[in-house]
C-alpha positions as a Markdown table, in Angstrom:
| # | Residue | x | y | z |
|---|---|---|---|---|
| 1 | Met | -68.1 | -56.4 | -161.3 |
| 2 | Asp | -65.7 | -58.7 | -159.6 |
| 3 | Thr | -63.9 | -56.0 | -157.5 |
| 4 | Ile | -61.1 | -58.7 | -156.4 |
| 5 | Ser | -60.0 | -59.3 | -159.8 |
| 6 | Asp | -59.8 | -55.7 | -160.5 |
| 7 | Met | -57.5 | -54.9 | -157.7 |
| 8 | Arg | -55.2 | -57.7 | -158.9 |
| 9 | Glu | -55.3 | -56.5 | -162.5 |
| 10 | Leu | -54.4 | -53.0 | -161.3 |
| 11 | Gly | -51.5 | -54.4 | -159.3 |
| 12 | Gly | -53.1 | -53.1 | -156.1 |
| 13 | Ala | -52.8 | -54.5 | -152.4 |
| 14 | Asp | -55.6 | -55.8 | -150.8 |
| 15 | Ala | -55.0 | -57.1 | -147.1 |
| 16 | Tyr | -58.4 | -58.9 | -147.3 |
| 17 | Leu | -56.8 | -61.5 | -149.6 |
| 18 | Ala | -55.1 | -64.7 | -148.1 |
| 19 | Lys | -51.7 | -64.1 | -150.0 |
| 20 | Cys | -51.6 | -60.5 | -150.3 |
| 21 | Pro | -48.1 | -59.2 | -148.8 |
| 22 | Ser | -49.6 | -56.2 | -147.0 |
| 23 | Arg | -50.8 | -59.0 | -144.4 |
| 24 | Thr | -47.0 | -59.1 | -143.5 |
| 25 | Val | -46.9 | -55.3 | -143.0 |
| 26 | Leu | -49.8 | -55.5 | -140.8 |
| 27 | Asp | -48.4 | -58.2 | -138.8 |
| 28 | Val | -45.3 | -56.1 | -138.0 |
| 29 | Leu | -47.4 | -52.9 | -137.2 |
| 30 | Gly | -50.1 | -54.7 | -135.1 |
| 31 | Ser | -47.2 | -55.8 | -132.7 |
| 32 | Lys | -47.5 | -54.8 | -129.3 |
| 33 | Trp | -44.1 | -53.6 | -129.2 |
| 34 | Thr | -43.8 | -51.8 | -132.8 |
| 35 | Val | -46.9 | -49.7 | -131.5 |
| 36 | Leu | -44.9 | -48.5 | -128.8 |
| 37 | Val | -41.5 | -48.4 | -130.4 |
| 38 | Leu | -42.2 | -46.1 | -133.3 |
| 39 | Pro | -44.0 | -43.3 | -131.4 |
| 40 | Thr | -41.2 | -43.2 | -129.1 |
| 41 | Leu | -38.5 | -42.8 | -131.9 |
| 42 | Ala | -40.5 | -40.1 | -133.3 |
| 43 | Gly | -38.4 | -37.4 | -131.1 |
| 44 | Gly | -35.6 | -38.5 | -132.6 |
| 45 | Pro | -32.6 | -41.2 | -132.0 |
| 46 | Val | -32.6 | -43.3 | -129.1 |
| 47 | Arg | -30.5 | -45.6 | -127.5 |
| 48 | Phe | -31.2 | -49.2 | -127.0 |
| 49 | Gly | -30.8 | -48.8 | -123.3 |
| 50 | Glu | -33.1 | -45.9 | -123.3 |
| 51 | Leu | -35.8 | -47.5 | -125.4 |
| 52 | Arg | -35.6 | -50.4 | -122.8 |
| 53 | Arg | -36.2 | -48.1 | -119.8 |
| 54 | Arg | -39.1 | -46.2 | -121.6 |
| 55 | Leu | -40.7 | -49.7 | -122.7 |
| 56 | Asp | -41.5 | -50.8 | -119.5 |
| 57 | Gly | -41.9 | -54.6 | -119.3 |
| 58 | Ile | -40.1 | -55.3 | -122.7 |
| 59 | Thr | -37.4 | -58.0 | -122.4 |
| 60 | Gln | -33.9 | -57.4 | -124.3 |
| 61 | Lys | -35.0 | -60.2 | -126.5 |
| 62 | Ser | -38.3 | -58.8 | -127.5 |
| 63 | Leu | -36.6 | -55.5 | -128.2 |
| 64 | Thr | -33.9 | -56.5 | -129.9 |
| 65 | Gln | -36.2 | -58.8 | -132.2 |
| 66 | Ala | -39.0 | -55.8 | -132.6 |
| 67 | Leu | -36.0 | -53.4 | -133.7 |
| 68 | Arg | -34.4 | -55.8 | -136.3 |
| 69 | Asn | -38.0 | -56.4 | -137.8 |
| 70 | Leu | -38.5 | -52.4 | -138.2 |
| 71 | Glu | -34.9 | -52.2 | -139.8 |
| 72 | Arg | -35.6 | -54.9 | -142.2 |
| 73 | Asp | -38.9 | -53.5 | -143.2 |
| 74 | Gly | -37.1 | -49.9 | -143.7 |
| 75 | Leu | -39.0 | -48.2 | -140.9 |
| 76 | Leu | -35.8 | -47.0 | -138.8 |
| 77 | Val | -32.2 | -47.1 | -139.2 |
| 78 | Arg | -29.7 | -48.7 | -136.8 |
| 79 | Thr | -26.5 | -46.3 | -136.6 |
| 80 | Val | -23.2 | -47.3 | -134.7 |
| 81 | Tyr | -20.5 | -44.9 | -133.9 |
| 82 | Pro | -17.1 | -46.4 | -133.9 |
| 83 | Thr | -16.4 | -45.5 | -130.1 |
| 84 | Ile | -15.6 | -47.7 | -127.2 |
| 85 | Pro | -17.7 | -49.1 | -126.1 |
| 86 | Pro | -19.8 | -48.8 | -129.5 |
| 87 | Arg | -22.6 | -46.5 | -129.3 |
| 88 | Val | -25.6 | -47.5 | -131.1 |
| 89 | Glu | -28.7 | -45.4 | -131.8 |
| 90 | Tyr | -32.2 | -46.0 | -133.7 |
| 91 | Gly | -33.9 | -43.4 | -135.6 |
| 92 | Leu | -36.9 | -43.3 | -137.9 |
| 93 | Thr | -36.8 | -43.2 | -141.6 |
| 94 | Asp | -39.4 | -41.4 | -143.5 |
| 95 | Leu | -41.4 | -44.3 | -143.6 |
| 96 | Gly | -41.3 | -45.3 | -140.2 |
| 97 | Arg | -42.3 | -41.5 | -139.0 |
| 98 | Asp | -45.1 | -41.9 | -141.1 |
| 99 | Ala | -46.4 | -45.3 | -139.4 |
| 100 | Ala | -45.3 | -43.9 | -136.1 |
| 101 | Val | -47.9 | -40.9 | -136.8 |
| 102 | Leu | -50.6 | -43.7 | -137.0 |
| 103 | Leu | -49.4 | -46.0 | -134.2 |
| 104 | Glu | -49.4 | -42.6 | -132.1 |
| 105 | Ser | -52.9 | -42.3 | -132.8 |
| 106 | Leu | -53.8 | -45.7 | -131.9 |
| 107 | Arg | -51.9 | -45.6 | -128.5 |
| 108 | Glu | -53.9 | -42.4 | -127.9 |
| 109 | Trp | -57.3 | -43.8 | -128.7 |
| 110 | Ala | -56.7 | -47.0 | -126.4 |
| 111 | Glu | -55.4 | -44.8 | -123.6 |
| 112 | Ala | -58.5 | -42.5 | -124.0 |
| 113 | His | -61.0 | -45.4 | -124.1 |
| 114 | Met | -59.1 | -47.6 | -121.6 |
| 115 | Gln | -61.8 | -47.4 | -119.0 |
| 116 | Glu | -64.7 | -48.1 | -121.3 |
| 117 | Ile | -62.6 | -51.2 | -122.7 |
| 118 | Leu | -62.4 | -52.5 | -119.1 |
| 119 | Thr | -65.8 | -52.0 | -118.2 |
| 120 | Ala | -67.2 | -53.7 | -121.0 |
| 121 | Arg | -64.6 | -56.5 | -120.3 |
| 122 | Thr | -65.8 | -56.8 | -116.8 |
| 123 | Ala | -69.6 | -56.9 | -118.1 |
| 124 | Tyr | -68.9 | -59.5 | -120.4 |
| 125 | Ala | -67.0 | -61.8 | -117.9 |
| 126 | Glu | -69.9 | -61.4 | -115.3 |
| 127 | Arg | -72.8 | -62.0 | -117.7 |
| 128 | Pro | -74.5 | -65.2 | -117.1 |
| 129 | Ala | -73.3 | -68.1 | -119.1 |
| 130 | Pro | -75.6 | -69.0 | -122.3 |
| 131 | Ala | -77.8 | -72.2 | -121.8 |
| 132 | Pro | -76.4 | -75.1 | -123.5 |
| 133 | Ala | -78.0 | -75.8 | -127.0 |
| 134 | Thr | -80.6 | -78.5 | -127.1 |
| 135 | Ala | -81.8 | -80.7 | -130.0 |
| 136 | Pro | -85.1 | -79.6 | -131.3 |
| 137 | Thr | -87.8 | -81.7 | -130.4 |
| 138 | Pro | -90.3 | -82.6 | -132.8 |
| 139 | Thr | -93.9 | -81.6 | -132.3 |
| 140 | Ser | -95.4 | -84.4 | -133.9 |
| 141 | Ala | -94.0 | -87.9 | -134.9 |
| 142 | Pro | -93.7 | -88.2 | -138.5 |
| 143 | Ala | -96.2 | -90.3 | -140.7 |
| 144 | Pro | -94.8 | -93.5 | -141.0 |
| 145 | Val | -93.6 | -94.5 | -144.7 |
| 146 | Gly | -96.2 | -96.1 | -146.8 |
| 147 | Ala | -99.0 | -95.5 | -144.4 |
């Protein structure tokens, strides 16, 4: 049975296929800032400045781009209040709340296993470099042709 054609026939998604649109979703969800933005918004709407202060190290440009991508994909909603100066808040949609639960678990896992990962990285960096590959040497010379 050909599983790939079965998925296509059923109209399903299969992120293992190069042209599957779900890969674009994974690109957005796999972004470093998305992993942190969505769970930050899980507690309720937040203003841009609050988000920027919470996400240490993010630039204004990166945060703006992340928020636009998340709004485009229906994961958050941007609300502009008619005040002077204008007040803008970002909040999760139902879809965004579902994704935030997954991403919060990922963040928690990363924090819980951070030391193990750092130890593995150190061990990897300290291991001896592999010996260069050499061409195999023939054990005996081949018999001459026509001999």
